[in-house]
C-alpha positions in Angstrom: -54.6 23.8 -6.4 -54.7 27.1 -8.4 -58.5 27.5 -7.8 -58.1 26.7 -4.0 -55.3 29.4 -3.7 -57.5 32.0 -5.5 -60.4 31.2 -3.3 -58.3 31.6 -0.2 -56.8 34.9 -1.4 -59.9 36.5 -3.0 -62.8 34.4 -1.6 -63.9 34.1 -5.3 -62.9 32.5 -8.5 -64.1 33.2 -12.0 -62.8 30.6 -14.4 -61.4 31.9 -17.6 -62.5 30.0 -20.8 -61.5 29.3 -24.3 -64.5 29.2 -26.6 -64.2 25.9 -28.4 -65.8 22.5 -28.5 -63.0 20.0 -28.8 -61.9 16.4 -28.2 -58.5 14.9 -27.7 -57.0 13.8 -31.0 -56.6 10.3 -29.7 -60.4 10.1 -29.4 -61.0 12.0 -32.7 -59.9 8.9 -34.6 -62.7 6.9 -33.1 -65.1 9.5 -34.5 -63.8 8.9 -38.1 -61.8 12.1 -37.9 -58.3 11.3 -39.0 -55.4 13.3 -37.8 -51.8 12.4 -36.9 -51.4 15.5 -34.7 -51.5 15.5 -30.9 -53.6 18.0 -29.1 -57.3 19.0 -29.1 -59.3 18.6 -32.3 -61.6 21.6 -32.7 -65.1 20.4 -33.6 -66.9 23.6 -33.3 -65.9 27.1 -32.3 -67.5 30.2 -30.8 -64.6 32.4 -31.5 -63.6 33.6 -35.0 -59.9 32.9 -34.4 -60.5 29.1 -34.2 -61.5 27.2 -37.3 -63.3 23.8 -37.3 -60.7 21.0 -37.7 -57.9 23.1 -36.1 -55.7 21.0 -33.7 -54.8 23.1 -30.7 -51.4 21.9 -29.5 -49.9 24.7 -27.4 -50.9 27.8 -25.4 -48.0 30.2 -24.7 -45.1 27.8 -24.0 -47.3 25.0 -22.6 -48.0 21.9 -24.7 -51.7 20.9 -24.7 -52.4 17.2 -25.1 -55.7 16.9 -23.2 -58.7 18.9 -21.9 -57.0 18.6 -18.5 -53.9 20.3 -19.8 -56.0 23.1 -21.2 -58.0 23.6 -18.1 -55.0 23.4 -15.8 -53.2 26.1 -17.8 -56.1 28.5 -18.3 -57.2 28.3 -14.7 -53.7 29.6 -13.8 -54.7 32.8 -15.8 -57.4 35.4 -15.3 -60.3 36.5 -17.4 -59.0 39.1 -19.7 -55.5 37.7 -19.9 -54.1 37.4 -23.4 -52.5 34.1 -24.4 -50.8 32.9 -27.6 -52.6 29.9 -29.2 -50.8 27.5 -31.4 -52.7 25.3 -33.8 -52.3 23.1 -36.8 -54.6 24.4 -39.5 -54.7 22.5 -42.8 -51.5 20.6 -41.7 -49.6 23.9 -41.2 -48.6 25.5 -37.9 -50.1 28.9 -37.2 -50.7 31.0 -34.1 -52.7 33.9 -32.8 -53.4 36.0 -29.7 -56.5 35.2 -27.7 -58.1 37.0 -24.8 -59.5 34.6 -22.2 -63.2 35.1 -21.6 
């Protein structure tokens, strides 16, 4: 819906991105990656703010439980927008600012 509205308004849409390779934590356990956290398990990263094995669980005030949650939220934003990312890192909560690419 967000993409359709932008296409109607601007006749174009550039999807913002978060530079990570991640899987939902519920599927991570099948890959012999053990975590009791809910969110997205970061397997690889292209941005220095993320670390391998982080669990992304919230962006701004929106809980992230799946790739669909992540895409739906960031597609409501624009390239260049700054968001606050919340992750579990080494079983501790931490957060940082991130500019959508």
